[in-house]
C-alpha positions as CSV (number, residue, x, y, z in Angstrom):
1,X,175.4,56.7,132.1
2,X,177.5,58.1,129.0
3,X,176.5,57.1,125.4
4,X,177.5,54.1,124.6
5,X,180.4,52.3,122.1
6,X,181.1,48.9,120.7
7,X,183.1,46.6,120.5
8,X,183.4,44.3,117.6
9,X,184.5,40.7,117.0
10,X,185.3,40.2,113.9
11,X,185.9,36.9,112.3
12,X,189.9,37.1,111.9
13,X,189.7,37.5,116.5
14,X,190.3,34.0,118.1
15,X,186.4,33.9,118.6
16,X,184.9,35.1,115.3
17,X,181.5,35.0,114.0
18,X,181.5,31.5,113.1
19,X,181.8,30.4,116.6
20,X,179.0,32.2,118.2
21,X,177.4,31.3,114.8
22,X,178.3,27.2,116.2
23,X,176.9,28.7,120.3
24,X,173.5,30.1,118.6
25,X,173.5,26.5,116.6
26,X,174.3,24.5,120.3
27,X,171.7,27.0,121.9
28,X,169.4,26.1,119.2
29,X,170.3,21.9,120.2
30,X,169.6,23.1,124.1
31,X,166.4,23.8,123.5
32,X,165.8,21.8,120.8
33,X,163.9,24.9,118.6
34,X,164.9,25.0,114.7
35,X,164.5,27.5,111.8
36,X,163.9,24.6,109.7
37,X,160.3,23.3,109.3
38,X,159.2,19.6,108.3
39,X,159.3,19.4,104.5
40,X,155.5,19.0,104.3
41,X,155.3,22.4,106.0
42,X,157.5,24.2,103.9
43,X,155.4,22.4,100.9
44,X,151.9,23.0,102.8
45,X,152.4,26.9,103.4
46,X,153.7,27.2,99.9
47,X,151.0,26.1,98.3
48,X,149.0,28.2,100.7
49,X,150.8,31.4,99.3
50,X,150.2,30.8,96.2
51,X,146.2,30.4,96.3
52,X,145.4,32.9,99.5
53,X,142.2,33.2,100.3
54,X,141.8,36.6,99.1
55,X,138.7,39.1,101.0
56,X,135.8,40.8,98.2
57,X,136.2,44.2,100.0
58,X,138.8,46.6,98.0
59,X,140.7,49.4,100.3
60,X,143.7,49.6,98.3
61,X,142.5,53.0,98.0
62,X,144.5,53.7,101.5
63,X,148.0,54.9,101.2
64,X,149.0,52.5,104.5
65,X,152.8,52.3,105.8
66,X,154.4,50.0,107.4
67,X,156.8,51.6,110.3
68,X,159.0,48.8,111.4
69,X,162.7,47.9,111.9
70,X,165.3,48.8,108.6
71,X,165.5,45.2,108.3
72,X,161.9,43.3,108.6
73,X,160.8,41.5,106.8
74,X,157.3,39.6,108.6
75,X,155.6,42.8,108.0
76,X,152.4,42.3,110.5
77,X,151.2,46.5,110.6
78,X,150.1,49.0,108.7
79,X,148.9,52.2,109.1
80,X,147.0,55.1,107.8
81,X,145.7,58.4,110.4
82,X,143.3,61.4,108.9
83,X,142.4,63.6,110.5
84,X,137.7,63.2,111.4
85,X,136.5,66.9,112.8
86,X,138.7,67.6,115.9
87,X,140.2,64.0,116.6
88,X,140.8,61.3,113.9
89,X,140.1,57.9,112.3
90,X,143.1,55.6,112.1
91,X,143.2,52.5,110.2
92,X,145.3,49.6,110.4
93,X,145.6,46.6,108.4
94,X,147.1,43.2,111.0
95,X,148.5,39.9,108.3
96,X,145.9,38.4,107.8
97,X,147.6,35.0,108.5
98,X,143.8,32.5,108.5
99,X,144.1,33.1,104.3
100,X,146.4,31.2,103.8
101,X,146.3,28.7,107.1
102,X,143.8,26.4,108.4
103,X,142.6,24.9,111.2
104,X,145.2,21.8,111.4
105,X,146.6,21.9,108.3
106,X,150.7,21.5,108.2
107,X,151.6,25.3,108.8
108,X,148.8,25.9,111.7
109,X,149.9,22.6,113.5
110,X,153.4,24.0,113.1
111,X,152.5,27.4,114.2
112,X,150.5,25.7,117.6
113,X,153.9,24.3,118.0
114,X,156.0,27.0,118.2
115,X,153.4,29.4,119.4
116,X,155.9,32.9,118.7
117,X,158.6,33.3,116.6
118,X,161.8,34.2,119.0
119,X,165.1,35.5,117.8
120,X,168.2,36.7,119.2
121,X,170.9,37.7,117.0
122,X,170.6,37.0,113.6
123,X,169.0,33.3,114.3
124,X,164.8,33.9,114.4
125,X,162.7,30.7,114.6
126,X,160.0,31.9,112.6
127,X,156.6,31.2,113.7
128,X,155.5,30.1,110.4
129,X,157.6,29.4,107.6
130,X,158.7,32.0,105.6
131,X,156.8,31.8,101.9
132,X,153.8,33.0,103.8
133,X,155.6,35.1,107.1
134,X,158.0,37.4,105.0
135,X,156.1,36.9,101.7
136,X,153.1,36.1,101.1
137,X,151.3,37.5,104.3
138,X,153.3,40.2,104.8
139,X,152.7,44.0,104.5
140,X,154.9,44.6,101.7
141,X,154.7,47.7,99.8
142,X,153.0,47.6,96.3
143,X,152.1,44.1,97.0
144,X,147.7,43.3,97.2
145,X,147.1,41.5,100.1
146,X,144.3,39.7,102.7
147,X,144.3,42.3,105.7
148,X,142.3,42.8,109.2
149,X,142.1,46.1,108.4
150,X,140.5,48.1,111.8
151,X,138.8,51.0,111.7
152,X,139.1,52.9,115.0
153,X,137.5,56.9,116.1
154,X,139.0,58.5,118.4
155,X,138.1,62.1,119.9
156,X,140.1,64.6,120.6
157,X,141.5,63.6,123.7
158,X,142.9,61.0,122.3
159,X,140.5,57.7,123.2
160,X,138.7,55.9,121.4
161,X,135.3,55.7,120.8
162,X,134.7,53.2,117.6
163,X,135.8,50.6,116.1
164,X,134.7,48.5,113.6
165,X,137.3,45.1,112.4
166,X,136.8,43.2,108.7
167,X,138.5,41.7,105.9
168,X,140.1,43.5,102.9
169,X,142.7,43.6,100.5
170,X,145.4,46.4,101.3
171,X,147.9,47.7,99.4
172,X,150.9,49.6,101.9
173,X,152.5,52.6,100.0
174,X,156.1,52.6,101.6
175,X,157.7,50.2,104.4
176,X,159.5,53.1,106.3
177,X,161.4,52.0,109.6
178,X,161.8,54.2,112.5
179,X,164.8,56.7,112.3
180,X,163.7,58.1,108.8
181,X,160.5,58.3,110.3
182,X,161.7,59.7,113.1
183,X,163.5,62.4,110.9
184,X,161.0,63.4,108.5
185,X,158.9,64.3,111.8
186,X,161.2,66.4,113.3
187,X,162.4,68.2,109.8
188,X,159.1,69.5,108.8
189,X,158.7,66.7,105.6
190,X,156.8,64.1,107.1
191,X,152.7,64.0,105.3
192,X,149.8,63.2,107.4
193,X,150.2,60.2,108.3
194,X,153.7,61.2,109.9
195,X,152.8,63.9,111.4
196,X,150.2,62.6,113.0
197,X,151.3,60.0,114.2
198,X,153.4,62.1,117.1
199,X,149.9,64.4,117.8
200,X,148.1,60.7,118.5
201,X,151.1,59.6,119.9
202,X,151.5,62.2,121.9
203,X,147.7,62.1,122.9
204,X,147.4,58.1,124.1
205,X,151.6,58.6,126.0
206,X,148.9,61.5,127.8
207,X,146.3,59.1,128.4
208,X,147.9,56.4,129.8
209,X,149.7,58.6,132.5
210,X,146.7,59.4,133.7
211,X,145.5,56.0,134.2
212,X,148.2,55.3,135.9
213,X,149.9,52.5,133.4
214,X,153.7,51.7,133.3
215,X,156.3,51.6,130.8
216,X,159.5,51.2,131.9
217,X,162.0,53.6,130.2
218,X,165.2,50.4,129.9
219,X,166.8,50.8,127.1
220,X,168.0,47.2,125.0
221,X,170.3,45.5,124.8
222,X,171.4,44.5,121.1
223,X,173.5,42.5,118.9
224,X,174.4,44.1,115.4
225,X,175.6,42.2,112.6
226,X,177.3,43.5,109.8
227,X,178.8,40.6,108.0
228,X,181.3,38.5,110.0
229,X,181.7,41.6,112.7
230,X,179.2,41.6,115.8
231,X,178.5,44.1,118.4
232,X,176.6,44.4,121.3
233,X,175.1,48.6,122.1
234,X,172.6,49.7,124.3
235,X,169.3,51.7,122.6
236,X,166.6,54.1,124.1
237,X,163.3,53.8,122.4
238,X,163.3,57.2,119.9
239,X,159.8,59.0,120.1
240,X,158.6,57.4,117.1
241,X,158.2,54.6,118.6
242,X,156.5,54.7,121.1
243,X,154.3,57.1,119.0
244,X,153.9,53.5,116.2
245,X,153.6,51.5,119.7
246,X,150.6,53.9,120.8
247,X,148.6,53.4,117.9
248,X,149.3,48.8,119.0
249,X,147.9,49.3,121.9
250,X,145.1,51.0,121.0
251,X,144.1,48.2,118.9
252,X,144.6,45.9,121.5
253,X,142.3,48.0,124.4
254,X,139.8,47.6,121.5
255,X,139.8,44.5,120.6
256,X,139.2,43.8,124.9
257,X,137.2,45.9,124.6
258,X,134.9,44.5,122.1
259,X,135.7,40.6,123.7
260,X,134.6,41.9,127.5
261,X,131.3,42.7,125.7
262,X,130.7,39.4,123.6
263,X,131.9,38.0,126.9
264,X,134.5,35.4,124.4
265,X,138.0,36.3,124.1
266,X,141.9,35.9,124.2
267,X,143.4,38.8,126.6
268,X,146.3,39.8,128.0
269,X,146.4,39.9,131.6
270,X,148.7,40.8,134.1
271,X,148.2,40.9,137.8
272,X,147.9,43.5,140.2
273,X,151.5,44.2,141.4
274,X,151.6,42.8,145.5
275,X,151.9,45.8,148.1
276,X,154.8,43.4,149.6
277,X,156.5,43.9,145.9
278,X,155.7,48.0,146.3
279,X,156.4,48.4,150.0
280,X,159.9,47.3,149.5
281,X,160.5,49.3,146.1
282,X,159.5,52.8,148.4
283,X,162.9,50.8,150.9
284,X,164.4,50.3,147.9
285,X,164.2,54.0,147.1
286,X,165.5,55.1,150.4
287,X,168.5,53.5,150.1
288,X,169.4,54.9,146.8
289,X,168.4,57.6,148.4
290,X,165.3,59.0,145.6
291,X,162.7,60.6,146.8
292,X,159.3,58.1,147.1
293,X,156.9,60.7,148.5
294,X,154.8,58.3,150.0
295,X,151.3,59.7,148.9
296,X,153.3,59.6,145.2
297,X,151.8,56.1,143.0
298,X,153.8,54.0,142.1
299,X,153.7,54.1,137.8
300,X,154.4,58.2,138.2
301,X,157.8,57.8,141.0
302,X,158.1,55.4,137.8
303,X,157.4,57.0,135.2
304,X,159.8,60.4,136.1
305,X,163.2,58.3,136.7
306,X,165.7,58.4,134.0
307,X,167.7,55.8,132.7
308,X,170.8,57.6,132.7
309,X,171.7,58.4,136.4
310,X,173.1,55.0,137.4
311,X,171.2,55.3,141.3
312,X,167.7,55.5,138.4
313,X,168.4,52.5,136.6
314,X,168.8,50.6,139.2
315,X,165.5,51.6,140.7
316,X,163.7,50.8,137.4
317,X,165.5,47.6,137.0
318,X,164.1,47.2,140.5
319,X,160.8,47.9,139.4
320,X,160.6,45.5,136.6
321,X,159.9,43.1,139.2
322,X,156.3,44.8,139.2
323,X,155.6,43.5,135.7
324,X,155.6,39.7,136.1
325,X,153.2,37.6,135.6
326,X,152.1,38.2,132.2
327,X,149.7,36.1,130.5
328,X,146.5,34.7,128.3
329,X,142.9,33.7,129.6
330,X,140.8,32.8,127.4
331,X,137.2,32.4,127.6
332,X,133.5,31.9,126.4
333,X,130.4,32.7,128.5
334,X,132.0,35.0,131.6
335,X,135.0,36.8,131.3
336,X,137.9,36.0,133.5
337,X,137.9,37.4,137.9
338,X,140.3,39.5,137.1
339,X,140.0,40.4,132.9
340,X,142.5,43.6,133.8
341,X,146.4,44.3,132.4
342,X,148.2,46.7,135.6
343,X,150.3,48.0,134.0
344,X,148.2,49.5,130.8
345,X,145.8,49.9,133.7
346,X,143.4,48.5,131.2
347,X,141.5,45.4,129.4
348,X,144.2,44.5,126.9
349,X,144.4,42.0,124.2
350,X,147.3,41.0,121.5
351,X,146.0,40.9,118.3
352,X,149.0,43.1,116.1
353,X,151.2,40.7,115.5
354,X,149.5,37.5,114.2
355,X,153.5,36.3,111.8
356,X,154.7,36.6,114.9
357,X,152.4,35.0,117.8
358,X,150.3,32.6,117.2
359,X,148.1,33.8,119.8
360,X,146.9,37.5,117.5
361,X,144.8,35.0,115.1
362,X,143.0,33.1,117.2
363,X,141.6,36.9,118.8
364,X,142.0,38.5,115.5
365,X,139.5,35.8,114.5
366,X,137.0,36.7,117.5
367,X,137.0,40.1,116.6
368,X,136.0,40.1,112.9
369,X,132.8,37.9,113.9
370,X,132.3,40.1,116.5
371,X,131.9,42.7,114.1
372,X,130.1,41.1,111.3
373,X,127.6,39.9,114.0
374,X,128.6,35.7,113.0
375,X,129.2,32.7,114.9
376,X,133.0,32.7,116.8
377,X,134.5,30.0,114.2
378,X,134.6,26.5,115.9
379,X,138.0,26.1,115.7
380,X,138.9,28.9,117.3
381,X,136.5,28.3,120.6
382,X,138.4,24.8,120.9
383,X,140.5,26.5,121.0
384,X,140.5,29.0,123.9
385,X,141.9,27.5,127.0
386,X,144.9,25.8,125.1
387,X,146.5,29.0,123.5
388,X,147.4,30.4,126.1
389,X,149.2,27.4,127.9
390,X,150.8,27.9,124.6
391,X,151.8,31.1,124.6
392,X,152.7,30.4,128.1
393,X,155.9,27.9,127.6
394,X,156.7,29.7,124.3
395,X,156.9,33.1,125.7
396,X,158.9,31.1,128.7
397,X,161.1,29.3,125.3
398,X,162.1,33.0,123.6
399,X,163.3,34.6,126.9
400,X,165.1,31.7,127.3
401,X,166.5,31.6,123.9
402,X,167.1,35.8,123.5
403,X,169.3,35.7,127.0
404,X,171.3,33.0,126.0
405,X,171.7,34.4,123.1
406,X,172.6,37.8,124.5
407,X,175.3,36.0,127.1
408,X,177.5,34.2,124.1
409,X,177.2,36.9,122.4
410,X,178.6,38.8,125.3
411,X,181.1,35.7,126.2
412,X,182.2,36.4,122.9
413,X,183.2,40.3,122.8
414,X,184.8,39.5,126.0
415,X,187.0,36.0,126.0
416,X,189.8,37.8,125.1
417,X,190.0,40.8,128.0
418,X,189.5,38.7,130.6
419,X,192.2,40.4,133.8
420,X,190.8,43.9,132.3
421,X,189.3,46.7,134.6
422,X,186.3,48.4,133.6
423,X,183.7,51.0,134.1
424,X,179.9,50.0,135.6
425,X,176.7,50.4,137.8
426,X,174.8,47.6,139.9
427,X,171.7,47.7,138.7
428,X,170.7,45.1,141.3
429,X,171.6,43.3,144.5
430,X,170.2,39.9,145.8
431,X,168.0,40.0,147.9
432,X,169.5,37.2,150.3
433,X,173.2,37.9,149.2
434,X,174.2,41.6,149.3
435,X,178.0,40.8,148.0
436,X,176.0,38.7,144.9
437,X,174.3,40.9,142.2
438,X,174.8,42.8,138.3
439,X,176.8,44.8,136.9
440,X,176.3,47.5,133.6
441,X,178.8,48.2,131.4
442,X,178.7,51.0,128.6
443,X,181.4,49.6,126.9
444,X,180.6,47.2,126.1
445,X,177.3,47.4,126.4
446,X,177.2,43.8,128.6
447,X,175.1,43.6,132.1
448,X,176.3,40.2,133.8
449,X,177.0,38.9,137.4
450,X,178.8,40.5,139.7
451,X,180.5,39.5,143.4
452,X,183.1,40.9,146.3
453,X,183.8,40.4,149.9
454,X,181.8,42.8,151.3
455,X,177.9,44.2,149.8
456,X,177.5,45.8,146.7
457,X,176.9,49.2,146.6
458,X,173.3,48.9,144.8
459,X,173.4,52.3,142.3
460,X,177.0,53.4,142.3
461,X,179.3,53.8,139.8
462,X,181.9,51.6,139.9
463,X,185.3,50.0,138.9
464,X,185.1,46.1,138.4
465,X,187.2,43.1,136.4
466,X,186.3,41.2,134.5
467,X,187.4,37.3,136.0
468,X,185.3,35.1,133.9
469,X,183.9,35.2,130.2
470,X,183.9,31.7,129.0
471,X,182.6,30.8,125.2
472,X,181.5,28.1,125.5
473,X,179.0,27.7,129.2
474,X,178.1,31.3,127.9
475,X,179.1,32.5,131.8
476,X,180.5,35.8,132.2
477,X,181.0,37.4,135.7
478,X,183.1,40.0,137.2
479,X,184.4,41.0,140.5
480,X,184.8,44.6,142.7
481,X,187.8,46.0,141.2
482,X,190.0,46.3,144.8
483,X,189.1,49.9,146.1
């Protein structure tokens, strides 16, 4: 597929920015979510922001940096990397939400209801009031903040060998974004931490491949907003994002190892794929004329796919079925029967985004207690079997919210183009009805339903005609062009 261009929606258009914002408000009402918090929650957040519980340990000497999307203010993570003989030391500071939120207080109760931050265009539904999440607890530059400071020793192969997490005062020295980090690494101006980020990130990616981990190279569909201009595009991850993600994964593996060893924790899990699904994917590969030797494991096959080729983009879409069914499991006294996250080929825990995910605060507290040799707090143990359900519910809600907003924006972008033809790729065909499927367009960046009178040609470049683009119902559909 070619590189994408964007179609913009201007305020003067028939369906403009205000109409889309009204549509988002409707989605929020349907899902019963709102960015606003009750007055008592906001007041409790303001009080907490003014009087955090600050740890005694001072590690403001570490020249930490944050790496996030340029517009982000809820900064959970700051890192510093240094050499340690032939290996590395990773310092990873994670925002300490528990320095501001007490069990049972209004902010805690609200967070336990929400579960996680919801994202959709410019309409974020935060987990915590912004007085905490985008200010007092956020690892903003040049501000002393309470944090859970992870210190992870890594050998020359990229394998973690030792881990410690403790409460500390930290200070980020810079707020960096992925594009500038990538540019500085590419042009050789990056400092040691960023140079080592690439070095260690590539080692960790190689270890991921060696242990059979899966990472689907699917471009992300994004909504960009500049004033009253809305646009859609597909964005592929740049290497700096993958390297940075590997540091978060390294920390999640370290957290899981601590908890599994101690037999108390909160893990992120994914069951192994059903062999029938793998067999189905082999049939899909044959239909797409892609070579998949019987002896080649599916992670190795997936890793070699190129989303820029129509047939392989369809194959990647089909492979997403292997990643369904992820969840959380809490345990105390006995490790779960199947504690592994199969896509990562390892035990794993979410601990690096407590400003945005409720479960990370609980898992982080367990790890701090285990490293200090103290009892896990009672308020954590009481919720170990409740938080997984909360996160399942919030994950479902987050998916619904994001999908509805994308559907809305797609309908808005295409509203005045019904009857026009577009180039696309058939990336999915309904197993129960091969005349129905999904088409991906690059210009504009849209993924939508497509139908035809005959079987759809999976993984094929096609011409489609826009049959429907209704903003009110958020429905977009295409038909295959004649001939």
